[in-house]
VEXDO-206751 format. One record per residue: x, y, z of N, C-alpha, C in turn. Coordinates in pm, whole numbers, plus 50000, padded with zeros to 5 digits. Layout:
N
XYZXYZXYZ;...
//
This chain:
348
500824987950000500005000050000500865012650000;501975012450075502845024150078503405027049939;503765016649866504315018649733503265024849640;502025020549653500965025949570500765040849598;500745044449726500575058449761501695066949705;502925062049713504055069449661503915071049510;503505060449442503335061249298502325071849259;501215072549334500205082749307500795096649324;501595098549428502185111849452503035116149334;503865106949283504745110449171503925113349047;502875105449020502055107648902501375121148907;500845124849025500185137649039501155149049008;502385148149061503345158749036503685159848888;503865148748822504235148848681503075153648595;501865148448620500715152548542500425167348561;500625172248683500365186348709501235195348624;502415190948587503325199148509502925200248363;502015191948318501605192348179500165196948164;499595202448273498215207148268498155220948204;497015227648222496825241448175496935242348025;496215233947956496155234947811497435231647742;498265223247803499495218947738500665228347760;500455239647825501545248847856502245244147982;503515240947970504225235048083504905245648169;504845243948302505625252748390507115250948364;507835261748378509285261448365509895266648495;511195264948507511855269848627513275273948595;513775283348673515195286848671515745284648810;517035282648819517665279848948519005286948954;519235293949064520515300649086521075296349221;522415296449233523105291749352524035302449408;524295301449536525335309549600525845301849721;527045305149764527645298249879527695307749997;527305302650114527365310650235526975302050355;527325306450475526995299350598527385284650591;528545282050529529095268550515528165259250439;527375264650349526445256150274526105262750141;525375255450060524935260649931523515266149943;523305278449902521975284149896521435283249754;520145280649743519555278749610518195285549605;517955292949499516645298849474516145293849340;514955287849341514305282949218513025290849199;512825296549081511615303849049510875296448938;509565294648959508735286848866507755296148795;507525293648667506625302048589506065294148473;504975299048415504365292248302505095295748173;505195286148083505915288147959505365299247873;504095302647888503485312847803503925327147839;504735328547945505135341947986506115348447889;506635340947793507475347047691508955345747718;509765349547616511205347447621511935355947723;511345367147765512025375847860511985370348001;511045361248026510825356848164512075350748226;512775342148152513915335148211514995344948255;515335354548170516375364148208515965372448328;514705376848330514225385048441514225377148572;513795364648564513735356448685515125352648733;516045350248642517415347348685518025359348758;517795371248705518305383348770517675384948909;516375381848921515695382949049516255372849149;516495360449104517045350149192518445353849239;519255359249149520615363449188520565374849289;519625384149270519475395149365519065389749502;518165379849503517735373749630518905367149701;519755360249626520895353349687521965363049735;521965375349682522895385449735522635387849883;521355387049924521035388750066521625377450149;521635365350093522215353750161523705356050187;524395360650086525825363350099526055374650200;525195384950194525335396150287525185391550432;524215382950456523995378350593525085368850640;525655361450549526805353150585527935362050636;528135373350571529195382550614528885388950749;527585390250782527205396050910527315386051025;526965373450999526765363651106527935354151126;528915354151038530035344651046530955348151163;530945339751266531715343051386533215341651366;533645336051252535075334551225535605345751135;534725354151085535105365150997535295377851080;536505383251081536815394651167536035407251129;535415407451011534625419050970533155417551006;532755405851055531325403251079530855409751210;529545411951217528965417251341529205407751458;529035394751434529155385251544530585384251594;531555384451505532955384251550533245396651635;532765408151591533035420551665532365420451802;531135415251811530485414051941531275404552031;531675393251974532385383052052533735387752105;534335397352037535685401552075535725415852128;534565420652175534505434452227534715435052377;534965423652441535215423652584534055428452667;532845426252618531655430452691531225444652665;531905451752576531535465452540530485465352429;529775476652416528755477752311529395478152172;528685471752076529095471851936527885475751852;528075484951760526995488951669526905478751556;525675473651530525515462751434524335465351341;524205456651241523115457451143521765454351208;520705459451147519365456051195519075441151178;519725434651081519575420151066520125412851189;521255417351237521865411051355520985412951478;520425424951494519505427451605518315417951596;517735416651477516535408451459516805393751492;517935388351445518195374251468518555371651614;519215381051679519515379451822518245380051906;517305388551868516025389051940515295375751928;515325369851809514715356651790515425346151876;516745346951881517505337351961517145338452110;516975350552158516585352452298515195346952325;514315348052225512975342352237513055327152253;513895320652175514035306052185514715302052315;515635310252363516255307252493515185306752602;514285316552601513215316952700512245305352681;511885302352555510935291852525511405278152574;512705275852567513255262652601513875262352741;513665272452819514255272752952515765272952950;516335279052846517785280152836518475268552766;517715258352724518345247052657518835250852516;518145260052451518625265852324519285279152360;520585280352333521295292352377522445295152281;522365306452210523395309652111524695314152177;524735315552310525995318852377526855306352397;526545295652327527285282952336528605283552257;528905294752193530025295452098531365291052153;531695294352277532995290252332533095275152343;531965268552369531935253952371532045248452229;531275254152137531295249551997532695250151939;533445260451978534795262251923535745251151963;535425243652068536295232652112536115220152027;535005219551953534685207551875534865210251726;535235200051653535405201151508534715189251442;533645192151368532885181551302533065182051150;534105188551104534375188750961534895175150917;534705172350789535145159350736536665158250736;537355169650738538815169250733539425166050869;538655168250975539235167151109539275152651156;540305149651234540345136751303539425137451425;538695126751455537835126951574538635130751698;538115140451770538845145751885537845149851993;538055145352115537225148952229537955159552310;537375171352329538075181752406538335177452550;539335183352610539655180752750538545186052840;538245178852946537175182853036537445196753097;538695199753126539025212753184538675224053087;538925221852958538595232052858537075233652847;536355222452850534895223152844534345230552965;534875227553084534395234153206534625249353199;535765253253147536055267653136535115274353036;534855267552925533955273152824532535274352876;532095264552956530745264853010530505276853101;531565282253159531435294053244530915306153167;531085305953036530675317452953529285315752894;528685303952908527385301052848526275306352937;525245312052875524105317252949524225331952984;525295338452938525475352652966524375360952901;524125372752958523135381752902523605386852766;522635388352675522855395452549522055408352560;522745419452576522075432152602521975439952471;520735443152433520465450452309519935464252345;520565474552291520145488252313520145495452179;518945497052122518855503051989519535493951888;520545499351819521295491351721522655486951775;522755486551910524005482451973523775469852056;524835461652065524765449052139526035447552222;525865442252343527035438352421526705425452497;527745418652542527595406152614527885408052762;527135400852845527295402152989528535395653044;529205387452966530455381053007531495383452897;532655388752930533635392252826534145380252747;534045368252803534535356452733533485349052653;532245353952656531155347152585531345348252435;530985337552365531025337252219529655333152166;529095341452079527805338352016528035329451896;527195319351882527195310251767525765309551715;525515315251597524165315751541523855303951450;524645293151462524465281751372523105275251381;522365277251491521065270851505519895279351463;520165291251405519045300051370519305308951249;520565311351214520905321351112520355317750974;520465305150935519975301250802518475303450789;517735300350896516295302350893515935316850873;516635325650944516385339950928516685344450785;517815340050731518175343750594517155338550493;516705326150511515715320450419514415328350422;513985332550540512755340350551512905354050484;514045360250502514255373450442514225372450290;514895362350236514895360250091513485357550042;512745349250116511375345850076510485358350074;510625366950174509835379250177510165388250058;511435388750023511835396549905511165391149779;511145377949764510535371949645509015373649644;508395372749762506955375149768506605389149720;507475398549748507255412249703507265413649552;507775403549482507795403549336506785393749278;505915388449364504785380149320505205368549231;506195360849280506645349149206506375336549287;506365325249218506315312149284507745307049290;508205303449410509625300249424509855290849542;511015284549541511505276849655512855282449695;512975286249821514255290249879514775278349958;515955273749926516525261949991517935265050035;518105266950165519425269050222519875256150290;519935245850210520435232550250519765227450377;518465225150363517705219750475516705229550532;516925242450509515965252850547515235257050420;514005252550405513255254650282512055263550311;511855273650227510655282050234509965281550098;508675279050101507855277949980507135291149959;507385297249845506895310749818505815310049711;504615314649744503535314949646502985301149615;502125300649518501465288149477502155282249355;502305269149354502855262649235502055266649112;502705269248999501985273748880500905264048834;501045251048864500045241248820498945239148924;499045245949040497995245049140498145233649239;499095224849221499295213649312500185217649430;500175209749538501075212849650502545211049609;503395217949681504825215449667505155201949731;506085194749673506545182149731507965183949785;508145181449914509465183149978509935169650028;511025164949973511575152050012512445153050136;512375142850222513205142050342513925128650340;515235128950356516035116850349516365111050484;517025099550482517535093450605518825100650642;518995104650769520165112750806521495105950783;521525092650781522775085550757522745077850625;521845081750537521755075450406522715081650308;522735076750184523625082450082523225096750048;524175104349997523905118349961522885119049849;523005110149751522085109849638521085098549655;519905100249594518865089849596518555085449740;518275095349824518085092249965516795098650015;515715097749940514445103049985513675092150059;513415094550187512675084850266511165087150259;510765099850261509355103050241509225116950182;508055119750126507785132650062506635139450135;506845151750175505805159650238505135168450134;503815168850133503075177750045502645189950125;503155201550086502925213850162502565224950063;501585233050097501175243750007501895256950035;502295259350158502975271750189503745270250320;504535280550352505295280050476506685274650454;507235268450557508605263450549508685249150597;509695242250548510035228750594511525228850626;511845226950754513235227150798513595213450853;514655207750800515115194550846516555195550895;516795189951012518145189251067518435174751103;519525169551048519935155851078521325155351137;521615144851210522915143751276524015138351185;523645132851071524635126150989525685135150930;525275147450888526195155850812527365160950895;527135164051021528195169751105528315161351232;528975150151217529115141051331530315131851308;530735125051414531745114651400531525104451511;532075092751491532005082251593533385080351654;533405078851785534665076851857534415066751968;535185055851963535005044852061533545040252067;532925039551950531565034151940530455043951971;530795056352009529775066252043529665076851934;528425081151907528195091651809528315105351874;529155113851817529285127751861528815136751747;527985146551778527385154951674527425169551718;526955178451630527185192751645526195199951735;525165193351785524165200051868524565198352015;524955209352077525555208952209524515209852322;524815203052431524045204152555524685215152639;523915225852667524495237352738524855234052882;524365222952934524665219353072525925210853085;526345204152978527495195152985528655199252894;528355206852789529395210152691529675199052593;528905188152602529005176952509527775176752419;527845169452308526635168052225525475162552308;524265167252278523095162552352522955147452335;522585140952443522365126552443520945124152396;520765119852274519435118952216519295106452132;518055101652120517785090752026517145096051899;517195109251881516705115451758517835116051655;517565111151537518545111851429518205122851329;516935126751323516505136951228515255143651280;515175156751265513995164451305513565172951186;512275171951151511695180351046510555188251107;510565201251083509525210151134508865217251016;507535215851007506745223350910506105234850985;506385247250945505945258751021505735270650928;505145281550979504915293150893506185299750841;507285298750914508525304950867509725296750912;510855298850844512035290550867512795294450993;512695306951037513345310851162512765302751277;511445302251280510775294051382511115279351363;511095274651239511385260551212512775256551253;513785264751220515155261051254515375261551404;514815271851469514945272451614514315260451682;513155256151630512465244651689513225231651664;513885230051549514625217651527515715215951633;516435226751662517465225951766516835223551902;515735230551930515055228852059514575214552077;514065208451971513565194751980514695184852010;515865187251951517005178551982517365179252130;517425191352183517885192652321516805188352422;515545189352382514465185452472514135170652463;514395164452346514055150352326512635148652276;512285136552229510975134452166509795137952256;509805133452381508635135452467508395150152496;509415156952551509245171052585509185179752460;509805175252351509695182552226508275182752174;507615171052180506205170452140505355179352230;505645179352359504905187752453505095202552418;506315206152375506585220152343505705225152229;505495216952125504795221652006503315218452005;502825210552101501445205852091500415217052096;500735228052161499795239252168500145250552071;501125248351985501515258651889500735256851760;500185267651708499375266951586500255265351463;499755257451367500395255851236501825250451246;502095242251346503405235851361503215220751353;503955214251266503905199651251505335194451251;505535182851313506895177551320506935162851281;508075158951225508355145051190509725141851247;509795131551332511035127751398511475113951351;512725112851306513305099851275514205095951393;513945084251448514635079851569515765070251538;516595068151640517775059651628517415045451582;516255040451623515855026851586515155026251451;515215037151373514635038351240513115040051241;512515041451357511095044451363510875059351339;509625063051316509275076951287508115081151376;508235092651441507145098451519506665111051449;505345113251448504795125251388503825131751485;503705144851473502715151951553501335150151489;500255152951564498915151851506498775160351379;498115154551279497945161751153498915157751046;499835148751078500795143850979500625128950965;500525124150843500375109850823500295106250677;500255093450646500155089150505498915094950438;499045098450312497935104250237496715094950241;495545100850255494335092950258493795090950398;494615093650500494155092050637493205103250676;492345100650772491385110750815492105121750894;491695134050868492235145250941493665148650905;494145143550793495535146050754495675160450705;496645167350759496945180950715498155180850623;499175173850662500415173050584500645158450547;500115153750435500335139650400501785137150360;502275125250386503585121550336503535107750276;504485104750189504505092450114505845085550136;505795072850172507025065650207507705059650085;509015060150086509825051649999510185039250079;509865027550030510235015150098511125006650008;
//
């Protein structure tokens, strides 16, 4: 039955592209690099729009991705010209920053409060002790170094107008758990202002802009976190608007002495959170909320994570667990089920 449902999903998507009197939707795609990942903007339009459409849409997509590059320059804590580097190295003094930096820090403080401090962008001094790049040899930081770094976590982030300072001179901000979502939302708002149908994809942070030209829902594939890079779609979510943010442990992790170490830190221990979650997907109105919730769900775990979102409107989650099982919040399930809001289709 699962195979049949999946087949129907694929047929609907393909047939939808040839509807509207034989005029097929077209798309352009542009790329940019930032925030240690590839950003992609795809704009979809009907073929009848004429020969000028492709050039105009390509220019629009490139302009949208300029914002992505700009925000990478603002938020990169390793770039000495960035707002975050300057805040981190100001010794607790005020630093004048961009309105984008103010906005993303305000969102980060909101998530800190929402999670009782379990989500905290002041984790940077701890993050700096770990290296999850593919080039690095697996390395566990010394406990003394972790203890010293933990002393800087939880410090106040004081915002006054367009200035920011930190309550502890040694604190380091790391926006890795929220910056991409903010950038994706900003790009999406820019594209909405030009009345286009588009997908903004910042490598796992996806925002769906406008309605598909053929009228069908957007299909967003989610893979297994430890599966192959290519041909690794485990299920497809059908979503008409909003964002789909997926965070998996496979991309930035290593195993040492049989234990999995990954990039999502526990602010109480300075070690990766001890979790049986391998992948978290959040469907929400915007990617800033979605990305913040993916990190929050990892640190809270499946039970308390479900409790966190159960009273939140228009939030749906899909969790892939260590034992390969899948948990979903109410309103998510295989297509055809009663009360389904976000149907998904399994690859088996």
